[in-house]
N, C-alpha and C positions, 0 to 999 in steps of 0.2 A: 603466481597470484591466485588466491582462492576466492572465487565469486560464488555466493550462495543465494538462492532465491528464497523469498519470504512470501507465503500465500496462505490465506485463510479460506476455507471451503465450507459453505453452508448447505442446507438441504436443497435438493433439486438441481444442483449444479451439474451433475453428471448428464442430465438430459438437456443441457444447454451447450456450453462451450468448454467444459472442463478438459476433455481429452485433447482437442486441438491446442488449447492453451498450454497444456503441459508439454506437448510435443515441441512447441516453439522454444521451450526452455532448455531442452536437452543439449543443443549445440552451443548454448549461450553461457551456461553456468557449470560449475564443477559439481555442485550438489543441490538437490531440490528438497526444500523443507516445507511441509504442509501441516497446518493446524486444522483438524476436522472439528467443526461445530455442527455436527449432524449425526443422525442415527441411520442415514442412508447407506445401504450395503453397496450401491453402485459407486458412490463417492469413495468409500473405503477401498473398494477393489482397484479403482484407478490410482489411488494414493499408493497402494502396495506396488502397483505396476511401475510407477515412475519415481517415487520419492525415496530419498536417503534417510530422512527423518520424518516421522509421523507422530504428532502429538494430538491427543483427543481431549477436548475441553467442552464439557456439557453445560457450562454456565450460560445464562440467557444473554443472547447477543446484544439486544437493545438496551440492556442494563449494565453490562460489564465489559463493553467492547474494548475500552482502553486498557483495562486490567488483563483481559485475555491476550491482547497484543503484547503487552509488557512481559507477561509470563512466557509467552511463546518466543519472544526475542531472547530471553534468558536461555531457553533450550537451544535456539539456533546458535548461540555462542559456543555450544559444545562442538560444532562443526568447524570452529576456528576460522570464520570468514574474514577476509580483508575488506571486501566490499559486498554490499547486499543489494540485490535487484528485487525490489518490492512491488508486487502487482496483484490486482484482483484477478480472479479467474474468468473474467469476461472482458479482458483487455489484451490487445495485440500490438506488439511493438512496431515502430517505424521500420520499414523495409531496409533502411540504410544502416540499421543497428545490427551488427554481428558481434562475435566474440572479440575480434580485433578492435572494433570500435569501442567496446566496453573497456578493454584494457587500455586503450588510448585515453579515454576519459579518466579512468582510475589512476593513470600515470601522472596526472597533473600535480605539480608540487604545491599548488595553492588551493585547489578546489577540494571540498570535502563532500559535496553532494550536488546532484543535478536535478533540475525540473524539466519535464517534458510536457508538451501541450496535449491535453486531453481533448480528442475530437469526439464529440457526442453524436454518435450515429442516431438517426431518427427515422423511423418507419421502415427503412431498408438500408442496405450497405452503400447506397449511392447518394445519400443525403445526410446532412448534419445540422445541428443547432449551434450556430456561432455564439448566441447570447449566453449560453450556459456551458461553453467550453472554456477551459482555464488551464493554468500551469499547475503541476503537482509533482512533488518529489517522488522519483521512482528508482533512483540509484544513489547510494550513499556509502561512505566509508564508515565502518564500525569503529566508533571512537567513544568507548565507555567513560573516558575521562571527562566528557562533556555532558554526561547524564544520559540515561536510556529511557526516561519517562516519555510517554505520549501525552498529547493534550488531555488534561484531566477532566474529561467529560464522557458520558456513556455513548454519545453519538458524535460523528464528525470529528474524530480524534486523530485522523490522518493514518498513513501507512508507514510512518517512520518516526523516530524520536524527534523531540522538539528541535534539537540543534541542526538536524538534517533539513528542516524547513527554514530555520532562521538564517543559515549560512549557505543555502543552496544557490548555485549558479543557474540562471535561466538559459535554456537552449532553444533551438528551433527544431528539435526532434519531437516526434509525436507518438502517441499511442491511441489506437482506436478503441472506444468504449462501446461494447454491445449491450450493456446492461439496461439502457433506456431505449433501445432501438424498437422493441416490440411494445405495442400498446398495452398488452396484458401485463408485461413486466413493469411498465410505468405505473399501472394501477396498483399492483402489489406493493411497489415501493412507496407510493403515496400513502397507502393504508398502513404500512409499517411505520412510517414517520408519524402519522397521526396517532398511532398507539404509543410510541415511545417518546415523542416530543410534541404533545398536544398544544403546548404553549409556544411552540416554535422559538425556543430560547437558545438552542445549541448551534444555530447557524442563522444567517439573515433570512427574514421572512420572504424576501423577494426570491430566494432560491426555491422555497416551497411553492410559491405562486407560479414560478416559471415551470416547475414540473407538472403543475395542473393545467397549464395552458396548452391545449391541443390545437390552437389556431396560430401558434407562433410561426414566424418566418423560418423556413428551412432552405438550405442551399445545396446545390449539387456538390458532390465530393468524389474526387478520384485521387488516390495517393500516387502522385508523380512529381516530377521536378517543378512543374508549373505551380502546384499547390505549395510545395516546400518554399519556393521563392517568395510566396506571399507572407510567410511567417517572418517575424523579426529574428535576427541572429542572436548570438549571446548578448544580452542587453545590460547585464551588470554582474559583478562578482562582489559578494560581501566578504570583507577581510575577516578571517578567523581570528578571534581574540587570543591573546597570549594567556596560557593557563595561569601563570603566576600573577596576572593582573585581574583575574576574575573572582567574583564572590561565589563561594560554594556553601552548600550545607551537606553534612555527612549523612549518607543513607546506608543502612546495613540491611543486607538481604538474607532472609532465612527461608528454608523450605519446610512447610508443615507436613504432617503425617500423610496427607493426600498427595504430596509431591508438588504443590503449588508454591510459587515464590511470594513471599510477604515482605513488604518494605517496613523498616523501622527508621523513622526520621529523628536523628539526634541520639545522643547517648542514653537519655532517659528511657525512650521507647526501646532501645536496644537492650538495656538492662532488664526491662520488664519481660521481654520475650525470652531472654536467656534464662529467666527463672521459671518459664512455662514449659511443661513437658510436651514432647512431640515435635519440637522445632530443632532444626539443625542449621548451623551457621553456613552461609554460602560465600559471601564476600562483602567487602566494604567498597562503596563507590562514592565519588564526589559529584554532586549534582549542581549545575550552574543555576543559581536562583533566579536569574533574570531571563532565562530562556522562555520564549513564547513563539508559537507558530500556528495560528489558525489556518485551516485548510483553505478557507475563503474569508473575505472580509465580513465583519459583523453585519453590515448593511445590505450587501448585495454580492452575488457570485462574481468571481473573477471572469472577465471577458477579455477579448482581444481587439482593442480599438484600432490597432495598427494594421489589421488585415484589410486587404482591398475588398471591394464589393463584388467583383465578378468571379464566378466560378462556372464556367460554361462548357466543361468537358466531362460530363458524368459518364462513368462506366463501372461495371460491377467489380468489387474486390473479391477475389476467390477466397472463400473460407476453407480452411483445412478440412479434409474429408475424414469424418469419424471412422468410416468403414475401413480405411486403409491404414489406420494407426498401427504402428509396429510396437511390439513389446519392448519396453525400455530395459535398462540394465538392472541386474538384481539388486534388491534393496533390503533394508532391515527396518523393523518397526520398533520405535521407542514410545510406548503409549502408557506409561505408568502414572499418568496424571489422573486416571480414573480408578 
């Protein structure tokens, strides 16, 4: 089984959790794929140290996020993954998840994707915000026959294609999110959202309101069996539809002279691109026209109403030590997108 990671790296990540994040991936996956959306030399150096595939994409993140991810996924396909572990570089997986567990999940004859609980750490590693913690797809089977498009919006488009959200099985595994833990990081994120989504149209307004709320209730957190037992088990499995009963539209993929993948929907657009110089045909895919998978509901962020109210055993979670990081296995760079 070939498991490949999928991660996008922005500016300043090397000074936060990038290296310990990458270190956790080494024993979990066969190959590490990184898309660099940064000019930072530190981020590039860490990518060279750990990654098997490096793609550099300089398009503006807040305007072209879904397209950047779609194009990156096309490059990841070159590694021929069976399953993809998709994570942000400020996230750390459940201590119960190892390579054997990932293979066990991937070995299911019916499941095509899995959602894990996002534990939003707040102020320190010993507290979290339950009201803005939610389930999100982080492990999925690569199934191009169901379409590889992400949510078609520049922000909050998810970390996986639409089918991986629509047909994901919910589990009681978690990942710890450090991206909102520090006050200064929250302020930067609020400012970024205000710039790229001033009308608050790409996600529920309550999500933005929650991020700005510094007086919200926080609860003690310790990753142990007591906490795991408070989470719901696998609560449902959505049955994957049969291919021959689905409605599709034909999508033709081309690569332009800069190496970026361009979609042509339908034969008319395909024929127009075929007449244009500088484009080379990549492949034809069928995209499920009814797929839809918002990361969170339109009105409010996903929360966990089934969790119990008491969390009385706080203790620190040891973060991997940047200073003791060992050099990863030799890699190659594929960065012809620039």
